[in-house]
MIGU-870764 format. One record per residue (C-alpha): residue number from 1; residue in one letter; z negated, y, x negated. Coordinates in nm, 3 decimals, always signed. Layout:
BEGIN
<node i="NUM" aa="A" w="Z" v="Y" u="X"/>
...
This chain:
BEGIN
<node i="1" aa="M" w="+0.000" v="+0.000" u="+0.000"/>
<node i="2" aa="R" w="-0.036" v="+0.229" u="-0.306"/>
<node i="3" aa="V" w="-0.373" v="+0.355" u="-0.188"/>
<node i="4" aa="G" w="-0.728" v="+0.305" u="-0.311"/>
<node i="5" aa="G" w="-0.987" v="+0.415" u="-0.560"/>
<node i="6" aa="Q" w="-1.127" v="+0.288" u="-0.889"/>
<node i="7" aa="A" w="-1.293" v="-0.033" u="-1.003"/>
<node i="8" aa="E" w="-1.621" v="+0.000" u="-1.189"/>
<node i="9" aa="W" w="-1.523" v="-0.295" u="-1.409"/>
<node i="10" aa="L" w="-1.173" v="-0.441" u="-1.444"/>
<node i="11" aa="L" w="-1.143" v="-0.778" u="-1.620"/>
<node i="12" aa="E" w="-0.805" v="-0.926" u="-1.715"/>
<node i="13" aa="P" w="-0.835" v="-1.291" u="-1.829"/>
<node i="14" aa="A" w="-0.530" v="-1.443" u="-1.994"/>
<node i="15" aa="D" w="-0.591" v="-1.811" u="-1.919"/>
<node i="16" aa="P" w="-0.805" v="-2.029" u="-1.688"/>
<node i="17" aa="E" w="-1.085" v="-2.059" u="-1.945"/>
<node i="18" aa="E" w="-1.114" v="-1.681" u="-1.971"/>
<node i="19" aa="L" w="-1.109" v="-1.659" u="-1.590"/>
<node i="20" aa="H" w="-1.401" v="-1.902" u="-1.577"/>
<node i="21" aa="L" w="-1.593" v="-1.704" u="-1.840"/>
<node i="22" aa="A" w="-1.526" v="-1.369" u="-1.670"/>
<node i="23" aa="W" w="-1.635" v="-1.505" u="-1.332"/>
<node i="24" aa="R" w="-1.958" v="-1.651" u="-1.463"/>
<node i="25" aa="A" w="-2.045" v="-1.345" u="-1.674"/>
<node i="26" aa="A" w="-1.996" v="-1.108" u="-1.382"/>
<node i="27" aa="R" w="-2.195" v="-1.327" u="-1.144"/>
<node i="28" aa="E" w="-2.478" v="-1.374" u="-1.394"/>
<node i="29" aa="A" w="-2.491" v="-0.996" u="-1.433"/>
<node i="30" aa="G" w="-2.552" v="-0.971" u="-1.059"/>
<node i="31" aa="M" w="-2.218" v="-0.802" u="-0.987"/>
<node i="32" aa="R" w="-2.007" v="-0.833" u="-0.677"/>
<node i="33" aa="V" w="-1.685" v="-1.001" u="-0.793"/>
<node i="34" aa="R" w="-1.342" v="-0.964" u="-0.637"/>
<node i="35" aa="L" w="-1.010" v="-1.121" u="-0.735"/>
<node i="36" aa="L" w="-0.698" v="-0.905" u="-0.741"/>
<node i="37" aa="G" w="-0.350" v="-1.052" u="-0.751"/>
<node i="38" aa="A" w="-0.043" v="-0.844" u="-0.665"/>
<node i="39" aa="G" w="-0.225" v="-0.643" u="-0.396"/>
<node i="40" aa="A" w="-0.020" v="-0.798" u="-0.115"/>
<node i="41" aa="D" w="-0.206" v="-0.847" u="+0.216"/>
<node i="42" aa="L" w="-0.470" v="-0.602" u="+0.093"/>
<node i="43" aa="V" w="-0.578" v="-0.244" u="+0.158"/>
<node i="44" aa="V" w="-0.823" v="-0.096" u="-0.094"/>
<node i="45" aa="D" w="-1.055" v="+0.185" u="+0.014"/>
<node i="46" aa="D" w="-1.067" v="+0.522" u="-0.161"/>
<node i="47" aa="G" w="-1.357" v="+0.591" u="-0.398"/>
<node i="48" aa="L" w="-1.545" v="+0.386" u="-0.658"/>
<node i="49" aa="H" w="-1.576" v="+0.010" u="-0.607"/>
<node i="50" aa="A" w="-1.899" v="-0.112" u="-0.764"/>
<node i="51" aa="G" w="-1.897" v="-0.446" u="-0.944"/>
<node i="52" aa="A" w="-1.617" v="-0.634" u="-1.116"/>
<node i="53" aa="V" w="-1.255" v="-0.679" u="-1.018"/>
<node i="54" aa="I" w="-1.084" v="-0.971" u="-1.194"/>
<node i="55" aa="A" w="-0.709" v="-0.917" u="-1.209"/>
<node i="56" aa="T" w="-0.491" v="-1.228" u="-1.236"/>
<node i="57" aa="A" w="-0.171" v="-1.058" u="-1.358"/>
<node i="58" aa="R" w="-0.195" v="-1.220" u="-1.705"/>
<node i="59" aa="L" w="-0.245" v="-1.565" u="-1.552"/>
<node i="60" aa="D" w="+0.124" v="-1.589" u="-1.470"/>
<node i="61" aa="R" w="+0.233" v="-1.929" u="-1.600"/>
<node i="62" aa="T" w="+0.425" v="-2.213" u="-1.440"/>
<node i="63" aa="F" w="+0.505" v="-2.547" u="-1.600"/>
<node i="64" aa="R" w="+0.571" v="-2.914" u="-1.524"/>
<node i="65" aa="P" w="+0.309" v="-3.187" u="-1.555"/>
<node i="66" aa="T" w="+0.322" v="-3.359" u="-1.892"/>
<node i="67" aa="G" w="+0.010" v="-3.579" u="-1.905"/>
<node i="68" aa="V" w="+0.025" v="-3.952" u="-1.829"/>
<node i="69" aa="D" w="-0.274" v="-4.183" u="-1.800"/>
<node i="70" aa="E" w="-0.318" v="-4.499" u="-2.012"/>
<node i="71" aa="S" w="-0.143" v="-4.719" u="-1.757"/>
<node i="72" aa="G" w="+0.156" v="-4.486" u="-1.747"/>
<node i="73" aa="A" w="+0.119" v="-4.463" u="-1.369"/>
<node i="74" aa="G" w="-0.016" v="-4.113" u="-1.323"/>
<node i="75" aa="D" w="-0.140" v="-3.788" u="-1.467"/>
<node i="76" aa="A" w="-0.412" v="-3.775" u="-1.727"/>
<node i="77" aa="A" w="-0.455" v="-3.398" u="-1.688"/>
<node i="78" aa="P" w="-0.198" v="-3.242" u="-1.452"/>
<node i="79" aa="F" w="-0.338" v="-2.890" u="-1.495"/>
<node i="80" aa="E" w="-0.312" v="-2.891" u="-1.874"/>
<node i="81" aa="A" w="-0.009" v="-2.716" u="-2.015"/>
<node i="82" aa="S" w="+0.145" v="-2.860" u="-2.331"/>
<node i="83" aa="P" w="+0.079" v="-2.639" u="-2.635"/>
<node i="84" aa="D" w="+0.432" v="-2.716" u="-2.751"/>
<node i="85" aa="P" w="+0.695" v="-2.544" u="-2.533"/>
<node i="86" aa="R" w="+0.962" v="-2.773" u="-2.681"/>
<node i="87" aa="V" w="+0.828" v="-3.081" u="-2.500"/>
<node i="88" aa="A" w="+1.119" v="-3.232" u="-2.311"/>
<node i="89" aa="P" w="+1.077" v="-3.210" u="-1.931"/>
<node i="90" aa="A" w="+1.091" v="-3.514" u="-1.706"/>
<node i="91" aa="E" w="+1.411" v="-3.601" u="-1.523"/>
<node i="92" aa="R" w="+1.484" v="-3.334" u="-1.262"/>
<node i="93" aa="D" w="+1.448" v="-3.568" u="-0.963"/>
<node i="94" aa="G" w="+1.184" v="-3.792" u="-1.117"/>
<node i="95" aa="D" w="+0.877" v="-3.571" u="-1.075"/>
<node i="96" aa="T" w="+0.943" v="-3.275" u="-0.850"/>
<node i="97" aa="R" w="+0.614" v="-3.098" u="-0.913"/>
<node i="98" aa="L" w="+0.524" v="-2.762" u="-1.056"/>
<node i="99" aa="V" w="+0.184" v="-2.661" u="-1.192"/>
<node i="100" aa="A" w="+0.112" v="-2.292" u="-1.150"/>
<node i="101" aa="W" w="-0.178" v="-2.073" u="-1.254"/>
<node i="102" aa="C" w="-0.327" v="-1.839" u="-0.993"/>
<node i="103" aa="G" w="-0.144" v="-1.534" u="-1.130"/>
<node i="104" aa="S" w="+0.200" v="-1.691" u="-1.088"/>
<node i="105" aa="S" w="+0.413" v="-1.464" u="-0.872"/>
<node i="106" aa="L" w="+0.562" v="-1.604" u="-0.553"/>
<node i="107" aa="P" w="+0.905" v="-1.453" u="-0.631"/>
<node i="108" aa="G" w="+0.891" v="-1.627" u="-0.969"/>
<node i="109" aa="L" w="+0.800" v="-1.961" u="-0.812"/>
<node i="110" aa="V" w="+1.078" v="-1.928" u="-0.555"/>
<node i="111" aa="R" w="+1.325" v="-1.848" u="-0.834"/>
<node i="112" aa="K" w="+1.209" v="-2.138" u="-1.053"/>
<node i="113" aa="A" w="+1.234" v="-2.387" u="-0.768"/>
<node i="114" aa="G" w="+1.584" v="-2.263" u="-0.689"/>
<node i="115" aa="E" w="+1.694" v="-2.305" u="-1.051"/>
<node i="116" aa="L" w="+1.564" v="-2.663" u="-1.050"/>
<node i="117" aa="G" w="+1.722" v="-2.738" u="-0.713"/>
<node i="118" aa="W" w="+1.385" v="-2.824" u="-0.553"/>
<node i="119" aa="R" w="+1.328" v="-2.748" u="-0.188"/>
<node i="120" aa="G" w="+1.001" v="-2.626" u="-0.031"/>
<node i="121" aa="L" w="+0.932" v="-2.270" u="-0.148"/>
<node i="122" aa="E" w="+1.237" v="-2.083" u="-0.025"/>
<node i="123" aa="G" w="+1.059" v="-1.979" u="+0.298"/>
<node i="124" aa="L" w="+0.835" v="-1.756" u="+0.085"/>
<node i="125" aa="V" w="+1.126" v="-1.551" u="-0.047"/>
<node i="126" aa="G" w="+1.054" v="-1.179" u="-0.024"/>
<node i="127" aa="V" w="+0.674" v="-1.228" u="-0.030"/>
<node i="128" aa="P" w="+0.546" v="-1.024" u="-0.328"/>
<node i="129" aa="G" w="+0.206" v="-1.187" u="-0.380"/>
<node i="130" aa="K" w="+0.047" v="-1.414" u="-0.637"/>
<node i="131" aa="L" w="-0.031" v="-1.782" u="-0.591"/>
<node i="132" aa="G" w="-0.410" v="-1.738" u="-0.577"/>
<node i="133" aa="G" w="-0.401" v="-1.495" u="-0.287"/>
<node i="134" aa="A" w="-0.126" v="-1.692" u="-0.116"/>
<node i="135" aa="L" w="-0.341" v="-2.005" u="-0.115"/>
<node i="136" aa="A" w="-0.649" v="-1.816" u="+0.003"/>
<node i="137" aa="T" w="-0.459" v="-1.677" u="+0.302"/>
<node i="138" aa="N" w="-0.204" v="-1.959" u="+0.350"/>
<node i="139" aa="A" w="+0.082" v="-1.713" u="+0.312"/>
<node i="140" aa="G" w="+0.406" v="-1.790" u="+0.488"/>
<node i="141" aa="G" w="+0.606" v="-1.730" u="+0.802"/>
<node i="142" aa="R" w="+0.857" v="-1.885" u="+1.036"/>
<node i="143" aa="W" w="+1.016" v="-2.089" u="+0.753"/>
<node i="144" aa="G" w="+0.702" v="-2.245" u="+0.616"/>
<node i="145" aa="E" w="+0.365" v="-2.184" u="+0.451"/>
<node i="146" aa="I" w="+0.248" v="-2.225" u="+0.092"/>
<node i="147" aa="W" w="+0.005" v="-2.506" u="+0.176"/>
<node i="148" aa="D" w="+0.300" v="-2.716" u="+0.300"/>
<node i="149" aa="V" w="+0.375" v="-2.798" u="-0.065"/>
<node i="150" aa="V" w="+0.025" v="-2.809" u="-0.218"/>
<node i="151" aa="E" w="-0.084" v="-3.141" u="-0.365"/>
<node i="152" aa="T" w="-0.399" v="-3.034" u="-0.551"/>
<node i="153" aa="V" w="-0.577" v="-2.704" u="-0.606"/>
<node i="154" aa="R" w="-0.824" v="-2.626" u="-0.883"/>
<node i="155" aa="V" w="-1.097" v="-2.383" u="-0.782"/>
<node i="156" aa="L" w="-1.408" v="-2.213" u="-0.911"/>
<node i="157" aa="T" w="-1.709" v="-2.247" u="-0.680"/>
<node i="158" aa="P" w="-1.947" v="-1.954" u="-0.623"/>
<node i="159" aa="E" w="-2.180" v="-2.130" u="-0.867"/>
<node i="160" aa="G" w="-1.913" v="-2.125" u="-1.137"/>
<node i="161" aa="E" w="-1.823" v="-2.495" u="-1.124"/>
<node i="162" aa="V" w="-1.462" v="-2.612" u="-1.159"/>
<node i="163" aa="R" w="-1.346" v="-2.852" u="-0.887"/>
<node i="164" aa="D" w="-1.013" v="-3.015" u="-0.801"/>
<node i="165" aa="L" w="-0.943" v="-3.041" u="-0.428"/>
<node i="166" aa="E" w="-0.671" v="-3.233" u="-0.248"/>
<node i="167" aa="R" w="-0.494" v="-3.067" u="+0.043"/>
<node i="168" aa="E" w="-0.686" v="-3.276" u="+0.296"/>
<node i="169" aa="D" w="-1.014" v="-3.159" u="+0.142"/>
<node i="170" aa="C" w="-0.930" v="-2.803" u="+0.245"/>
<node i="171" aa="D" w="-0.765" v="-2.851" u="+0.587"/>
<node i="172" aa="P" w="-0.576" v="-2.517" u="+0.574"/>
<node i="173" aa="A" w="-0.498" v="-2.335" u="+0.897"/>
<node i="174" aa="Y" w="-0.283" v="-2.044" u="+1.015"/>
<node i="175" aa="R" w="-0.333" v="-1.761" u="+0.762"/>
<node i="176" aa="D" w="-0.642" v="-1.929" u="+0.620"/>
<node i="177" aa="G" w="-0.655" v="-2.165" u="+0.323"/>
<node i="178" aa="R" w="-1.016" v="-2.241" u="+0.419"/>
<node i="179" aa="L" w="-1.136" v="-2.203" u="+0.064"/>
<node i="180" aa="G" w="-1.431" v="-1.982" u="+0.159"/>
<node i="181" aa="E" w="-1.575" v="-1.812" u="-0.149"/>
<node i="182" aa="R" w="-1.403" v="-2.052" u="-0.387"/>
<node i="183" aa="V" w="-1.156" v="-1.891" u="-0.628"/>
<node i="184" aa="V" w="-0.816" v="-2.044" u="-0.698"/>
<node i="185" aa="V" w="-0.755" v="-2.123" u="-1.065"/>
<node i="186" aa="A" w="-0.430" v="-2.320" u="-1.038"/>
<node i="187" aa="A" w="-0.242" v="-2.560" u="-0.813"/>
<node i="188" aa="V" w="-0.004" v="-2.854" u="-0.828"/>
<node i="189" aa="L" w="+0.293" v="-2.801" u="-0.596"/>
<node i="190" aa="R" w="+0.502" v="-3.098" u="-0.486"/>
<node i="191" aa="L" w="+0.858" v="-3.006" u="-0.386"/>
<node i="192" aa="E" w="+1.159" v="-3.209" u="-0.269"/>
<node i="193" aa="P" w="+1.481" v="-3.278" u="-0.459"/>
<node i="194" aa="A" w="+1.789" v="-3.099" u="-0.331"/>
<node i="195" aa="T" w="+2.058" v="-2.898" u="-0.510"/>
<node i="196" aa="T" w="+2.044" v="-2.557" u="-0.671"/>
<node i="197" aa="H" w="+2.322" v="-2.433" u="-0.444"/>
<node i="198" aa="E" w="+2.146" v="-2.554" u="-0.129"/>
<node i="199" aa="V" w="+1.805" v="-2.409" u="-0.217"/>
<node i="200" aa="Q" w="+1.936" v="-2.075" u="-0.338"/>
<node i="201" aa="A" w="+2.164" v="-2.041" u="-0.033"/>
<node i="202" aa="R" w="+1.870" v="-2.098" u="+0.202"/>
<node i="203" aa="A" w="+1.660" v="-1.843" u="+0.012"/>
<node i="204" aa="R" w="+1.938" v="-1.584" u="+0.037"/>
<node i="205" aa="E" w="+1.974" v="-1.650" u="+0.411"/>
<node i="206" aa="F" w="+1.600" v="-1.606" u="+0.470"/>
<node i="207" aa="L" w="+1.584" v="-1.291" u="+0.256"/>
<node i="208" aa="L" w="+1.873" v="-1.128" u="+0.442"/>
<node i="209" aa="E" w="+1.698" v="-1.195" u="+0.772"/>
<node i="210" aa="K" w="+1.368" v="-1.050" u="+0.642"/>
<node i="211" aa="N" w="+1.544" v="-0.739" u="+0.511"/>
<node i="212" aa="R" w="+1.701" v="-0.693" u="+0.853"/>
<node i="213" aa="V" w="+1.374" v="-0.692" u="+1.049"/>
<node i="214" aa="Q" w="+1.094" v="-0.604" u="+0.801"/>
<node i="215" aa="P" w="+1.032" v="-0.308" u="+0.566"/>
<node i="216" aa="V" w="+1.008" v="-0.540" u="+0.267"/>
<node i="217" aa="T" w="+1.118" v="-0.277" u="+0.011"/>
<node i="218" aa="E" w="+0.868" v="-0.011" u="+0.126"/>
<node i="219" aa="A" w="+0.503" v="+0.047" u="+0.032"/>
<node i="220" aa="C" w="+0.321" v="-0.179" u="+0.273"/>
<node i="221" aa="A" w="+0.074" v="-0.467" u="+0.270"/>
<node i="222" aa="G" w="+0.266" v="-0.714" u="+0.484"/>
<node i="223" aa="C" w="+0.170" v="-0.801" u="+0.839"/>
<node i="224" aa="I" w="-0.140" v="-0.611" u="+0.955"/>
<node i="225" aa="F" w="-0.244" v="-0.846" u="+1.237"/>
<node i="226" aa="K" w="-0.230" v="-1.220" u="+1.293"/>
<node i="227" aa="N" w="-0.016" v="-1.336" u="+1.581"/>
<node i="228" aa="P" w="-0.236" v="-1.393" u="+1.888"/>
<node i="229" aa="D" w="-0.261" v="-1.701" u="+2.109"/>
<node i="230" aa="R" w="+0.077" v="-1.719" u="+2.281"/>
<node i="231" aa="E" w="-0.080" v="-1.797" u="+2.619"/>
<node i="232" aa="L" w="-0.291" v="-1.481" u="+2.604"/>
<node i="233" aa="S" w="-0.001" v="-1.264" u="+2.487"/>
<node i="234" aa="E" w="+0.265" v="-1.411" u="+2.719"/>
<node i="235" aa="G" w="+0.447" v="-1.550" u="+2.419"/>
<node i="236" aa="R" w="+0.464" v="-1.221" u="+2.233"/>
<node i="237" aa="S" w="+0.386" v="-1.181" u="+1.864"/>
<node i="238" aa="A" w="+0.160" v="-0.904" u="+1.734"/>
<node i="239" aa="G" w="+0.467" v="-0.703" u="+1.635"/>
<node i="240" aa="Q" w="+0.621" v="-0.743" u="+1.979"/>
<node i="241" aa="L" w="+0.301" v="-0.634" u="+2.154"/>
<node i="242" aa="I" w="+0.286" v="-0.321" u="+1.939"/>
<node i="243" aa="A" w="+0.655" v="-0.244" u="+1.988"/>
<node i="244" aa="D" w="+0.634" v="-0.295" u="+2.366"/>
<node i="245" aa="L" w="+0.366" v="-0.024" u="+2.381"/>
<node i="246" aa="G" w="+0.593" v="+0.219" u="+2.198"/>
<node i="247" aa="L" w="+0.367" v="+0.236" u="+1.895"/>
<node i="248" aa="R" w="+0.636" v="+0.202" u="+1.630"/>
<node i="249" aa="G" w="+0.653" v="+0.536" u="+1.450"/>
<node i="250" aa="L" w="+0.288" v="+0.620" u="+1.527"/>
<node i="251" aa="E" w="+0.155" v="+0.830" u="+1.238"/>
<node i="252" aa="R" w="-0.172" v="+0.920" u="+1.074"/>
<node i="253" aa="G" w="-0.140" v="+1.139" u="+0.768"/>
<node i="254" aa="A" w="+0.135" v="+0.988" u="+0.554"/>
<node i="255" aa="A" w="+0.083" v="+0.640" u="+0.700"/>
<node i="256" aa="I" w="+0.318" v="+0.526" u="+0.975"/>
<node i="257" aa="V" w="+0.367" v="+0.217" u="+1.189"/>
<node i="258" aa="S" w="+0.706" v="+0.098" u="+1.068"/>
<node i="259" aa="P" w="+0.993" v="+0.191" u="+1.302"/>
<node i="260" aa="L" w="+1.153" v="-0.138" u="+1.195"/>
<node i="261" aa="H" w="+0.863" v="-0.376" u="+1.272"/>
<node i="262" aa="G" w="+0.548" v="-0.298" u="+1.472"/>
<node i="263" aa="N" w="+0.321" v="-0.518" u="+1.262"/>
<node i="264" aa="F" w="+0.377" v="-0.324" u="+0.939"/>
<node i="265" aa="I" w="+0.219" v="+0.003" u="+0.828"/>
<node i="266" aa="V" w="+0.406" v="+0.193" u="+0.560"/>
<node i="267" aa="N" w="+0.281" v="+0.453" u="+0.312"/>
<node i="268" aa="R" w="+0.551" v="+0.720" u="+0.308"/>
<node i="269" aa="G" w="+0.392" v="+0.877" u="+0.000"/>
<node i="270" aa="G" w="+0.051" v="+1.036" u="-0.034"/>
<node i="271" aa="A" w="-0.132" v="+0.838" u="+0.235"/>
<node i="272" aa="S" w="-0.502" v="+0.773" u="+0.185"/>
<node i="273" aa="A" w="-0.673" v="+0.444" u="+0.255"/>
<node i="274" aa="R" w="-0.853" v="+0.616" u="+0.543"/>
<node i="275" aa="D" w="-0.515" v="+0.705" u="+0.696"/>
<node i="276" aa="V" w="-0.422" v="+0.337" u="+0.688"/>
<node i="277" aa="F" w="-0.759" v="+0.215" u="+0.818"/>
<node i="278" aa="G" w="-0.751" v="+0.470" u="+1.099"/>
<node i="279" aa="L" w="-0.402" v="+0.363" u="+1.203"/>
<node i="280" aa="I" w="-0.503" v="-0.004" u="+1.202"/>
<node i="281" aa="E" w="-0.801" v="+0.073" u="+1.426"/>
<node i="282" aa="E" w="-0.597" v="+0.288" u="+1.664"/>
<node i="283" aa="V" w="-0.319" v="+0.031" u="+1.704"/>
<node i="284" aa="G" w="-0.566" v="-0.253" u="+1.760"/>
<node i="285" aa="A" w="-0.763" v="-0.050" u="+2.017"/>
<node i="286" aa="R" w="-0.453" v="+0.052" u="+2.213"/>
<node i="287" aa="V" w="-0.321" v="-0.303" u="+2.226"/>
<node i="288" aa="A" w="-0.661" v="-0.425" u="+2.351"/>
<node i="289" aa="D" w="-0.692" v="-0.147" u="+2.609"/>
<node i="290" aa="E" w="-0.342" v="-0.183" u="+2.750"/>
<node i="291" aa="T" w="-0.286" v="-0.560" u="+2.730"/>
<node i="292" aa="G" w="-0.632" v="-0.713" u="+2.703"/>
<node i="293" aa="V" w="-0.528" v="-0.891" u="+2.381"/>
<node i="294" aa="R" w="-0.761" v="-0.834" u="+2.086"/>
<node i="295" aa="L" w="-0.561" v="-0.864" u="+1.768"/>
<node i="296" aa="E" w="-0.728" v="-1.018" u="+1.464"/>
<node i="297" aa="R" w="-0.660" v="-0.842" u="+1.136"/>
<node i="298" aa="E" w="-0.457" v="-1.039" u="+0.884"/>
<node i="299" aa="V" w="-0.461" v="-0.785" u="+0.605"/>
<node i="300" aa="R" w="-0.782" v="-0.779" u="+0.399"/>
<node i="301" aa="C" w="-0.971" v="-0.457" u="+0.345"/>
<node i="302" aa="W" w="-1.190" v="-0.374" u="+0.046"/>
<node i="303" aa="M" w="-1.443" v="-0.110" u="+0.144"/>
<node i="304" aa="A" w="-1.588" v="+0.100" u="-0.136"/>
<node i="305" aa="D" w="-1.932" v="+0.128" u="+0.028"/>
<node i="306" aa="E" w="-1.987" v="-0.248" u="+0.078"/>
<node i="307" aa="A" w="-2.298" v="-0.391" u="-0.088"/>
């Protein structure tokens, strides 16, 4: 959204071990700790944010599993990257998995899968986030969600312990990876063999459709509200409810409800976080008053005055 204040402490680990150390040090110091990826699906309040913000931008690494157990039947350590980048990869269709650290960008993962000709991530094309945040919120849309391809996720517990969880251990739901306070360190993604042409063509098709109906190139945080129960909303999405009430183009300061899609708020330049928060509250209240549908916020908000 290009709004927000300052972090009291900003930590930038470069690998999972440093992430673990930063997390434990901040927690042991009694600090509130927040994880920051690409800032997608997030609105940060103005002012000073006490505590530590751990940025995952340097944890942008994707590779293929290389470890094999003694029987030769499985992985010895699927999350361990080879120290030698010259290690020959497995056959393209033999092991269609990618291991990605939490700072891996979704556009980068979509591009890598397309180059390999592996299907499963193209529905996330145009989503600008990082893997960690995507797993926490189960990012996705009409063409699929990130948890559709997750085999295993490595997390840090609030106590600072490292745990590996299978997909069924988490039971992800709509816009919720159900990880609670656990922090994503990395994940193993299992894709499906296809062809480079097929995967890249599907990604282009999806991106063209998103560009047609969403302000994906503007300063925004993605969808503001989750889609409501279809029975309560007469089958209408959050964006349709907002558009039907004529709220597209509604302004507060330099923040505006996108004329292109009712479920996006755009910073036209110079908006404050309070402009955005106020617009979110106004839109939600008007939808509730006029339709009886109470929209649940999808975007996450960091308030500077939280304890």
